TIGU-294294 format. One record per residue (C-alpha): residue in one letter; x, y, z. Coordinates in steps of 0.001 Angstrom, whole numbers, padded with zeros to 6 digits, always signed. Layout:
AXYZ;...
// end
This chain:
M-010742-029275+007665;R-009161-026481+005156;K-006059-027412+003314;R-002798-025735+003522;T-002044-023635+000262;A+001301-022631-001049;Q+002007-019050-000061;P+001214-016395-002925;R+004229-014429-004316;L+004417-011029-005176;R+005657-010699-008927;P+008694-008539-009354;V+007930-005217-010630;P+010475-003231-012866;R+011563+000042-011141;R+012174+003267-013352;S+015609+004793-012327;I+016024+007941-010800;S+019285+009984-011603;T+021755+010587-009146;I+025340+011648-009217;V+026046+009920-005672;Q+027618+006674-005930;D+027006+005290-002218;P+023979+003271-002684;Q+023190+003154+000966;L+023330+007109+001253;V+021111+007295-001630;Q+018620+005120+000086;Q+018833+007357+003318;R+018409+010503+001404;H+015778+009323-000916;E+013649+008270+002575;Q+014552+011752+003910;I+013101+013435+000332;F+010120+010722+000336;Q+008858+011932+003993;A+009402+015514+003240;A+007786+015922-000042;T+004742+013680+001101;R+004112+016574+003849;V+004786+019114+001135;F+002742+017912-001548;I-000304+017329+000833;S+000050+020759+002362;R+000764+023010-000706;G-000429+020762-003592;Y+001960+019110-006057;H+001657+021804-008884;E+002083+024669-006327;A+004949+022860-004342;T+008410+023834-005120;V+011865+021501-004778;R+013218+024284-002738;E+010340+023862-000252;I+010831+019993-000059;A+014613+020394+000413;E+013931+022727+003175;E+011639+020099+004729;A+014019+017568+004303;G+016876+019364+006128;L+018887+019441+002914;S+020295+022419+000604;L+018951+022688-002366;G+022146+021648-004239;S+022376+018740-002131;L+018947+017375-002888;Y+019620+017807-006802;S+022643+015418-006035;Y+020014+012747-005187;I+017299+013546-007290;R+016775+015459-010666;T+013487+016814-011165;K+010190+017424-009272;E+008560+014865-011093;D+011146+012192-010210;I+010311+013170-006498;L+006822+012412-007228;Y+007751+009185-008625;L+009810+008410-005878;V+007020+008883-003324;F+004546+006776-005214;E+007154+004164-005902;R+008364+003922-002054;L+004720+003843-001071;T+003733+001150-003033;A+007101-000871-002026;A+006161-000312+001686;L+002459-001747+000988;R+003993-004879-000831;E+006746-005418+001595;S+004466-005657+004790;I+002048-007940+002966;R+004907-010027+002048;A+006363-010089+005534;A+003065-010733+007366;M+002517-013911+005021;Q+005637-015711+005885;G+004652-019276+007389;V+000835-018759+007027;T-000886-021301+005094;D-004412-021269+005522;P-006298-019240+003058;V-008132-017743+005863;E-005362-016845+008197;Q-003718-015766+004777;I-006177-013109+003899;Q-006322-011890+007509;A-002954-011382+007838;A-002545-009764+004489;L-005568-007267+005224;R-004162-006515+008652;A-000564-005834+007318;N-002063-003744+004385;L-004442-001612+006518;E-001970-000874+009222;T+000641+000242+006341;I-001990+002495+004772;K-002746+003858+008246;R+001161+004718+008759;Y+001539+006208+004961;E-002185+007924+004998;D-000748+010823+003553;G+000914+009088+000762;V-002104+007266-000053;L-004276+010225-000273;L-001499+012036-002458;M-001741+009105-004932;Y-005452+009279-005413;Q-005058+012987-005898;E-001825+013204-008141;T-001452+010091-010025;K-002567+011813-012949;S+000431+014329-012623;L+003040+011564-013318;D+004905+011353-016844;Q+003744+008191-019023;E+006794+006078-017972;S+006472+006785-014392;L+002807+006061-014333;H+003254+002675-016451;H+005753+001668-013465;V+003489+002727-010672;L+000530+001178-012233;A+002295-002345-012466;G+003329-002076-008988;E-000368-001710-008222;A-001418-004299-010305;S+000917-006664-008785;Y-000146-005538-005426;V-003896-006488-006653;K-002703-009928-008092;F-001318-010881-004649;F-004882-010613-003067;E-006566-012359-005918;D-004014-014989-005612;I-005139-015657-002321;L-008377-015416-002798;E-008476-017938-005728;A-006718-020637-003410;G-009528-020324-000985;Y-012246-019992-003591;R-011176-023510-004938;Q-011667-025039-001625;G-014949-023757-001110;V-013847-021341+001778;F-014511-017804-000131;K-017147-016707-002282;G-017309-014433-005109;E-015343-013810-008101;P-011679-013622-007016;R-010394-010875-009730;L-013247-008492-008612;S-012842-009300-005031;A-009463-008274-005165;D-010065-004980-006573;V-012828-004171-004360;I-010823-005261-001336;T-007555-003261-002410;Y-010481+000109-002509;L-011711-000844+000860;C-008614-000827+002421;S-007882+002605+000957;L-010664+004074+003111;I-008508+003977+006315;A-006743+006976+004459;L-009463+008527+002125;R-012097+008528+005166;R-009814+008996+007959;W-011408+012353+008894;N-014873+010639+009532;L-013464+007696+010803;R-011284+009442+013669;R-014417+011016+014800;R-016391+007725+015184;F-013620+004880+015667;T-010226+004247+017323;G-007688+003186+014811;D-007782-000417+015721;E-011663-000393+015984;A-011656+000804+012156;I-009228-001642+011223;D-010978-004543+012933;G-014209-003475+011553;L-013004-003528+007924;I-011499-006694+007922;A-014665-008159+009776;F-016661-006362+007035;I-014404-007945+004032;L-014345-011504+005736;R-018315-011441+005386;G-018316-010297+002001;L-015900-013050+001340;G-018435-015492+002944;V-016068-016347+006080;P-018413-017016+008976;D-017947-015051+012166;R-015928-017251+014752;T-018706-016314+017386;E-021559-017729+015030;E-019228-020580+014007;A-018626-021593+017483;G-022228-021368+018362;R-023178-023659+015635;R-020872-026508+016869;R-022617-026516+020555;
// end
């Protein structure tokens, strides 16, 4: 019988402040969500360097002056997109892990939550791979810190299972490989959509990763018990 393990914790990640003249935090949060959604669409369709702040404002249903009340520069908008995306990925995993103590169930819950969130924000994930190089140094530092915390979360799950003999492989390398494999839902979406439904792709990736970690297939395991 596998031991229960403590739930891994997501490390706090410092955020770069985004200047705004609006004092109502709830309204800022609402407008930032509008800007995030609109900017992702515009950056994907036009490219970050070709896109204009005016186009983003129009896509968000805001006047240019109103948008500048909540954000100051196009560079801030790109950082906002990446920050909100990594926060969504981290929060989805954290929520899925609540009350789960078995290491195999932990990795399954984390993988499914992660893949479903990547699928929901696949334009943003694609944008991150294309335009991270366009961030200024301070923004890049914070985005990479958020990504490192996200990878470390998987690493903690794998280390606990490795100590129990549940998982094979080197936890640090495995965690990096897993986070990249999950991104294929976005990076290979055009090809995957032609060949699989969304659920088939997610289920297949989870099964592939579990096999790589040395977790027996449930049907095979049941057969050996007979």
